[in-house]
N, CA, C and O atoms as CSV, one atom per row, in Angstrom:
chain,resi,resn,atom,element,x,y,z
A,1,MET,N,N,48.456,153.128,93.101
A,1,MET,CA,C,48.712,152.960,94.509
A,1,MET,C,C,48.410,151.527,94.961
A,1,MET,O,O,49.154,150.933,95.742
A,2,LYS,N,N,47.293,150.989,94.447
A,2,LYS,CA,C,46.907,149.625,94.794
A,2,LYS,C,C,47.978,148.631,94.342
A,2,LYS,O,O,48.322,147.705,95.076
A,3,ASN,N,N,48.503,148.829,93.130
A,3,ASN,CA,C,49.541,147.927,92.614
A,3,ASN,C,C,50.829,148.051,93.417
A,3,ASN,O,O,51.536,147.064,93.614
A,4,LEU,N,N,51.134,149.252,93.877
A,4,LEU,CA,C,52.335,149.459,94.682
A,4,LEU,C,C,52.226,148.683,95.999
A,4,LEU,O,O,53.163,147.994,96.402
A,5,LEU,N,N,51.081,148.803,96.659
A,5,LEU,CA,C,50.875,148.078,97.914
A,5,LEU,C,C,50.899,146.572,97.701
A,5,LEU,O,O,51.435,145.826,98.521
A,6,LEU,N,N,50.314,146.135,96.595
A,6,LEU,CA,C,50.321,144.713,96.273
A,6,LEU,C,C,51.749,144.219,96.041
A,6,LEU,O,O,52.118,143.132,96.485
A,7,GLY,N,N,52.532,145.014,95.353
A,7,GLY,CA,C,53.930,144.660,95.100
A,7,GLY,C,C,54.739,144.607,96.378
A,7,GLY,O,O,55.556,143.706,96.569
A,8,LEU,N,N,54.509,145.584,97.262
A,8,LEU,CA,C,55.228,145.580,98.541
A,8,LEU,C,C,54.837,144.375,99.387
A,8,LEU,O,O,55.681,143.768,100.046
A,9,SER,N,N,53.572,144.041,99.364
A,9,SER,CA,C,53.102,142.872,100.101
A,9,SER,C,C,53.739,141.599,99.559
A,9,SER,O,O,54.178,140.744,100.328
A,10,LEU,N,N,53.788,141.475,98.257
A,10,LEU,CA,C,54.403,140.308,97.625
A,10,LEU,C,C,55.880,140.222,97.976
A,10,LEU,O,O,56.387,139.143,98.282
A,11,ALA,N,N,56.573,141.359,97.932
A,11,ALA,CA,C,58.002,141.375,98.259
A,11,ALA,C,C,58.221,140.972,99.716
A,11,ALA,O,O,59.149,140.227,100.030
A,12,GLY,N,N,57.362,141.472,100.597
A,12,GLY,CA,C,57.482,141.103,102.007
A,12,GLY,C,C,57.254,139.627,102.228
A,12,GLY,O,O,57.972,138.994,103.002
A,13,ASN,N,N,56.262,139.070,101.555
A,13,ASN,CA,C,55.988,137.636,101.682
A,13,ASN,C,C,57.127,136.795,101.132
A,13,ASN,O,O,57.464,135.759,101.706
A,14,LEU,N,N,57.720,137.224,100.033
A,14,LEU,CA,C,58.867,136.498,99.483
A,14,LEU,C,C,60.048,136.527,100.444
A,14,LEU,O,O,60.721,135.516,100.646
A,15,ALA,N,N,60.296,137.701,101.037
A,15,ALA,CA,C,61.404,137.819,101.991
A,15,ALA,C,C,61.160,136.933,103.207
A,15,ALA,O,O,62.079,136.275,103.694
A,16,LEU,N,N,59.933,136.918,103.694
A,16,LEU,CA,C,59.597,136.073,104.837
A,16,LEU,C,C,59.752,134.596,104.492
A,16,LEU,O,O,60.298,133.821,105.278
A,17,GLY,N,N,59.271,134.214,103.315
A,17,GLY,CA,C,59.403,132.825,102.883
A,17,GLY,C,C,60.854,132.399,102.754
A,17,GLY,O,O,61.226,131.297,103.156
A,18,TYR,N,N,61.671,133.281,102.189
A,18,TYR,CA,C,63.099,132.988,102.047
A,18,TYR,C,C,63.751,132.815,103.416
A,18,TYR,O,O,64.545,131.898,103.627
A,19,THR,N,N,63.406,133.711,104.343
A,19,THR,CA,C,63.979,133.635,105.688
A,19,THR,C,C,63.592,132.336,106.374
A,19,THR,O,O,64.423,131.690,107.012
A,20,LEU,N,N,62.328,131.954,106.241
A,20,LEU,CA,C,61.888,130.707,106.871
A,20,LEU,C,C,62.568,129.494,106.260
A,20,LEU,O,O,62.980,128.580,106.974
A,21,LEU,N,N,62.686,129.488,104.935
A,21,LEU,CA,C,63.327,128.348,104.283
A,21,LEU,C,C,64.814,128.303,104.572
A,21,LEU,O,O,65.407,127.226,104.638
A,22,LYS,N,N,65.411,129.459,104.742
A,22,LYS,CA,C,66.848,129.521,105.031
A,22,LYS,C,C,67.131,128.960,106.422
A,22,LYS,O,O,68.162,128.327,106.650
A,23,LYS,N,N,66.222,129.196,107.328
A,23,LYS,CA,C,66.401,128.708,108.696
A,23,LYS,C,C,65.641,127.394,108.854
A,23,LYS,O,O,64.473,127.381,109.242
A,24,THR,N,N,66.306,126.314,108.553
A,24,THR,CA,C,65.635,125.012,108.613
A,24,THR,C,C,65.227,124.645,110.031
A,24,THR,O,O,64.248,123.926,110.231
A,25,ASP,N,N,65.976,125.135,111.018
A,25,ASP,CA,C,65.601,124.872,112.406
A,25,ASP,C,C,64.255,125.511,112.722
A,25,ASP,O,O,63.411,124.907,113.385
A,26,ALA,N,N,64.060,126.736,112.244
A,26,ALA,CA,C,62.795,127.418,112.486
A,26,ALA,C,C,61.658,126.697,111.779
A,26,ALA,O,O,60.554,126.591,112.313
A,27,LEU,N,N,61.928,126.207,110.588
A,27,LEU,CA,C,60.907,125.477,109.834
A,27,LEU,C,C,60.567,124.157,110.521
A,27,LEU,O,O,59.399,123.774,110.584
A,28,ALA,N,N,61.572,123.465,111.030
A,28,ALA,CA,C,61.326,122.215,111.752
A,28,ALA,C,C,60.537,122.481,113.027
A,28,ALA,O,O,59.662,121.696,113.395
A,29,GLU,N,N,60.845,123.588,113.701
A,29,GLU,CA,C,60.119,123.945,114.922
A,29,GLU,C,C,58.655,124.261,114.615
A,29,GLU,O,O,57.758,123.860,115.356
A,30,LEU,N,N,58.423,124.981,113.520
A,30,LEU,CA,C,57.052,125.269,113.111
A,30,LEU,C,C,56.289,123.986,112.781
A,30,LEU,O,O,55.109,123.851,113.104
A,31,ASN,N,N,56.976,123.056,112.139
A,31,ASN,CA,C,56.365,121.768,111.796
A,31,ASN,C,C,55.990,120.980,113.054
A,31,ASN,O,O,54.918,120.379,113.124
A,32,GLU,N,N,56.887,120.993,114.046
A,32,GLU,CA,C,56.608,120.304,115.309
A,32,GLU,C,C,55.401,120.922,116.010
A,32,GLU,O,O,54.541,120.209,116.528
A,33,LYS,N,N,55.344,122.265,116.022
A,33,LYS,CA,C,54.227,122.952,116.676
A,33,LYS,C,C,52.914,122.653,115.966
A,33,LYS,O,O,51.881,122.469,116.609
A,34,ALA,N,N,52.958,122.604,114.634
A,34,ALA,CA,C,51.751,122.295,113.872
A,34,ALA,C,C,51.289,120.871,114.148
A,34,ALA,O,O,50.090,120.619,114.268
A,35,ASP,N,N,52.228,119.941,114.249
A,35,ASP,CA,C,51.909,118.544,114.541
A,35,ASP,C,C,51.292,118.410,115.939
A,35,ASP,O,O,50.321,117.680,116.141
A,36,THR,N,N,51.879,119.131,116.891
A,36,THR,CA,C,51.372,119.118,118.260
A,36,THR,C,C,49.961,119.688,118.321
A,36,THR,O,O,49.072,119.106,118.942
A,37,LEU,N,N,49.765,120.824,117.674
A,37,LEU,CA,C,48.448,121.460,117.668
A,37,LEU,C,C,47.418,120.574,116.973
A,37,LEU,O,O,46.262,120.509,117.391
A,38,SER,N,N,47.840,119.897,115.918
A,38,SER,CA,C,46.945,118.985,115.203
A,38,SER,C,C,46.461,117.867,116.121
A,38,SER,O,O,45.272,117.549,116.140
A,39,ASP,N,N,47.378,117.269,116.882
A,39,ASP,CA,C,46.993,116.208,117.821
A,39,ASP,C,C,46.023,116.732,118.870
A,39,ASP,O,O,45.030,116.079,119.192
A,40,GLN,N,N,46.317,117.913,119.399
A,40,GLN,CA,C,45.451,118.477,120.431
A,40,GLN,C,C,44.055,118.769,119.881
A,40,GLN,O,O,43.053,118.458,120.525
A,41,LEU,N,N,43.991,119.362,118.696
A,41,LEU,CA,C,42.684,119.699,118.119
A,41,LEU,C,C,41.889,118.459,117.735
A,41,LEU,O,O,40.677,118.408,117.943
A,42,GLN,N,N,42.567,117.460,117.175
A,42,GLN,CA,C,41.873,116.221,116.831
A,42,GLN,C,C,41.338,115.542,118.086
A,42,GLN,O,O,40.233,115.000,118.090
A,43,GLY,N,N,42.133,115.580,119.147
A,43,GLY,CA,C,41.700,114.995,120.408
A,43,GLY,C,C,40.478,115.703,120.973
A,43,GLY,O,O,39.529,115.065,121.429
A,44,LYS,N,N,40.514,117.032,120.937
A,44,LYS,CA,C,39.361,117.790,121.440
A,44,LYS,C,C,38.116,117.513,120.597
A,44,LYS,O,O,37.014,117.395,121.132
A,45,ALA,N,N,38.295,117.411,119.289
A,45,ALA,CA,C,37.161,117.135,118.401
A,45,ALA,C,C,36.556,115.762,118.707
A,45,ALA,O,O,35.335,115.608,118.731
A,46,GLU,N,N,37.411,114.774,118.938
A,46,GLU,CA,C,36.913,113.436,119.272
A,46,GLU,C,C,36.210,113.437,120.630
A,46,GLU,O,O,35.215,112.737,120.818
A,47,GLN,N,N,36.730,114.221,121.574
A,47,GLN,CA,C,36.082,114.318,122.874
A,47,GLN,C,C,34.674,114.904,122.736
A,47,GLN,O,O,33.721,114.404,123.335
A,48,VAL,N,N,34.560,115.957,121.948
A,48,VAL,CA,C,33.255,116.588,121.735
A,48,VAL,C,C,32.311,115.628,121.030
A,48,VAL,O,O,31.142,115.511,121.399
A,49,LYS,N,N,32.825,114.936,120.008
A,49,LYS,CA,C,31.992,113.958,119.290
A,49,LYS,C,C,31.496,112.880,120.245
A,49,LYS,O,O,30.326,112.500,120.213
A,50,GLY,N,N,32.388,112.394,121.089
A,50,GLY,CA,C,32.009,111.370,122.052
A,50,GLY,C,C,30.985,111.879,123.054
A,50,GLY,O,O,30.071,111.156,123.449
A,51,ALA,N,N,31.148,113.125,123.455
A,51,ALA,CA,C,30.193,113.703,124.405
A,51,ALA,C,C,28.820,113.884,123.759
A,51,ALA,O,O,27.793,113.672,124.404
A,52,LEU,N,N,28.805,114.273,122.491
A,52,LEU,CA,C,27.529,114.489,121.804
A,52,LEU,C,C,26.808,113.179,121.486
A,52,LEU,O,O,25.583,113.093,121.580
A,53,THR,N,N,27.577,112.176,121.113
A,53,THR,CA,C,26.963,110.901,120.726
A,53,THR,C,C,26.845,109.921,121.893
A,53,THR,O,O,26.132,108.923,121.795
A,54,GLY,N,N,27.544,110.204,122.997
A,54,GLY,CA,C,27.527,109.296,124.135
A,54,GLY,C,C,28.448,108.106,123.959
A,54,GLY,O,O,28.369,107.138,124.714
A,55,ASP,N,N,29.332,108.174,122.954
A,55,ASP,CA,C,30.263,107.076,122.655
A,55,ASP,C,C,31.520,107.227,123.517
A,55,ASP,O,O,32.321,108.135,123.297
A,56,THR,N,N,31.687,106.345,124.486
A,56,THR,CA,C,32.833,106.446,125.396
A,56,THR,C,C,34.151,106.157,124.699
A,56,THR,O,O,35.188,106.678,125.110
A,57,SER,N,N,34.137,105.336,123.651
A,57,SER,CA,C,35.396,105.041,122.949
A,57,SER,C,C,35.925,106.299,122.253
A,57,SER,O,O,37.137,106.504,122.189
A,58,ASP,N,N,35.027,107.144,121.729
A,58,ASP,CA,C,35.471,108.407,121.133
A,58,ASP,C,C,36.027,109.339,122.203
A,58,ASP,O,O,37.017,110.036,121.978
A,59,LYS,N,N,35.385,109.346,123.368
A,59,LYS,CA,C,35.878,110.181,124.463
A,59,LYS,C,C,37.282,109.757,124.876
A,59,LYS,O,O,38.171,110.591,125.049
A,60,ILE,N,N,37.466,108.459,125.030
A,60,ILE,CA,C,38.768,107.930,125.457
A,60,ILE,C,C,39.823,108.191,124.393
A,60,ILE,O,O,40.932,108.625,124.706
A,61,SER,N,N,39.482,107.929,123.141
A,61,SER,CA,C,40.412,108.171,122.044
A,61,SER,C,C,40.791,109.647,121.985
A,61,SER,O,O,41.953,109.988,121.765
A,62,GLY,N,N,39.817,110.509,122.180
A,62,GLY,CA,C,40.084,111.944,122.187
A,62,GLY,C,C,40.972,112.355,123.334
A,62,GLY,O,O,41.867,113.186,123.175
A,63,ASN,N,N,40.724,111.767,124.500
A,63,ASN,CA,C,41.579,112.071,125.655
A,63,ASN,C,C,43.023,111.661,125.389
A,63,ASN,O,O,43.953,112.400,125.713
A,64,LEU,N,N,43.206,110.485,124.799
A,64,LEU,CA,C,44.560,109.996,124.521
A,64,LEU,C,C,45.270,110.862,123.485
A,64,LEU,O,O,46.444,111.196,123.651
A,65,LYS,N,N,44.559,111.227,122.416
A,65,LYS,CA,C,45.168,112.040,121.371
A,65,LYS,C,C,45.512,113.433,121.898
A,65,LYS,O,O,46.567,113.980,121.577
A,66,SER,N,N,44.626,113.996,122.699
A,66,SER,CA,C,44.874,115.308,123.288
A,66,SER,C,C,46.070,115.246,124.239
A,66,SER,O,O,46.907,116.148,124.252
A,67,ALA,N,N,46.143,114.188,125.026
A,67,ALA,CA,C,47.267,114.014,125.950
A,67,ALA,C,C,48.575,113.848,125.180
A,67,ALA,O,O,49.618,114.338,125.613
A,68,LYS,N,N,48.521,113.158,124.042
A,68,LYS,CA,C,49.710,112.998,123.199
A,68,LYS,C,C,50.212,114.367,122.749
A,68,LYS,O,O,51.413,114.636,122.791
A,69,GLY,N,N,49.298,115.228,122.319
A,69,GLY,CA,C,49.678,116.579,121.911
A,69,GLY,C,C,50.247,117.384,123.066
A,69,GLY,O,O,51.216,118.125,122.898
A,70,ASP,N,N,49.639,117.234,124.247
A,70,ASP,CA,C,50.142,117.941,125.427
A,70,ASP,C,C,51.547,117.479,125.790
A,70,ASP,O,O,52.396,118.293,126.154
A,71,LEU,N,N,51.795,116.173,125.692
A,71,LEU,CA,C,53.134,115.648,125.992
A,71,LEU,C,C,54.168,116.168,124.991
A,71,LEU,O,O,55.290,116.503,125.369
A,72,LYS,N,N,53.786,116.233,123.719
A,72,LYS,CA,C,54.697,116.775,122.713
A,72,LYS,C,C,55.035,118.226,123.022
A,72,LYS,O,O,56.179,118.657,122.870
A,73,GLU,N,N,54.026,118.975,123.457
A,73,GLU,CA,C,54.240,120.380,123.789
A,73,GLU,C,C,55.189,120.526,124.980
A,73,GLU,O,O,56.096,121.359,124.964
A,74,LYS,N,N,54.970,119.711,126.006
A,74,LYS,CA,C,55.831,119.764,127.191
A,74,LYS,C,C,57.264,119.343,126.850
A,74,LYS,O,O,58.221,119.918,127.368
A,75,ALA,N,N,57.410,118.343,125.980
A,75,ALA,CA,C,58.746,117.905,125.566
A,75,ALA,C,C,59.459,119.006,124.796
A,75,ALA,O,O,60.660,119.208,124.976
A,76,ALA,N,N,58.739,119.715,123.944
A,76,ALA,CA,C,59.342,120.822,123.188
A,76,ALA,C,C,59.742,121.949,124.121
A,76,ALA,O,O,60.792,122.563,123.936
A,77,ASP,N,N,58.911,122.230,125.131
A,77,ASP,CA,C,59.251,123.266,126.105
A,77,ASP,C,C,60.504,122.899,126.892
A,77,ASP,O,O,61.374,123.739,127.123
A,78,LEU,N,N,60.583,121.638,127.299
A,78,LEU,CA,C,61.750,121.158,128.036
A,78,LEU,C,C,63.006,121.241,127.161
A,78,LEU,O,O,64.073,121.640,127.627
A,79,LYS,N,N,62.866,120.868,125.911
A,79,LYS,CA,C,63.986,120.934,124.973
A,79,LYS,C,C,64.479,122.374,124.827
A,79,LYS,O,O,65.683,122.628,124.800
A,80,ASP,N,N,63.532,123.312,124.734
A,80,ASP,CA,C,63.901,124.728,124.626
A,80,ASP,C,C,64.628,125.212,125.882
A,80,ASP,O,O,65.601,125.961,125.796
A,81,GLU,N,N,64.147,124.777,127.045
A,81,GLU,CA,C,64.790,125.171,128.293
A,81,GLU,C,C,66.214,124.620,128.393
A,81,GLU,O,O,67.121,125.306,128.865
A,82,LEU,N,N,66.397,123.396,127.951
A,82,LEU,CA,C,67.730,122.791,128.023
A,82,LEU,C,C,68.702,123.427,127.041
A,82,LEU,O,O,69.905,123.464,127.295
A,83,GLU,N,N,68.190,123.925,125.920
A,83,GLU,CA,C,69.060,124.561,124.924
A,83,GLU,C,C,69.493,125.958,125.347
A,83,GLU,O,O,70.538,126.448,124.919
A,84,ASP,N,N,68.680,126.599,126.192
A,84,ASP,CA,C,69.021,127.978,126.641
A,84,ASP,C,C,70.051,127.947,127.681
A,84,ASP,O,O,70.462,128.997,128.176
C-alpha cells in the first residue's frame, strides 16, 4: 500500500511538472513572482537588521529593496488587468 501511494504521488508530481514546463507562460509568471517575493523578503530582512543594529543605511537599503518588490508586484497586477 505504501509503495502504491508513493507511486501515485510520483506520477502526480511528474504530471504537474510536465504541465508547468509545457506552459512556459505559467513558468515565467512563477519566476516573476519568485523574483518579486525575493526582493520583498530581502528588503524586510535588511530593515530588521538595520533596526536591530541601529544602522540607518541598512534600513534605507531595505526600504528601497522592499519598494522595488512592491513595484514589481503592482506592475504584474496591472499587466494582468490589461490582459483580461
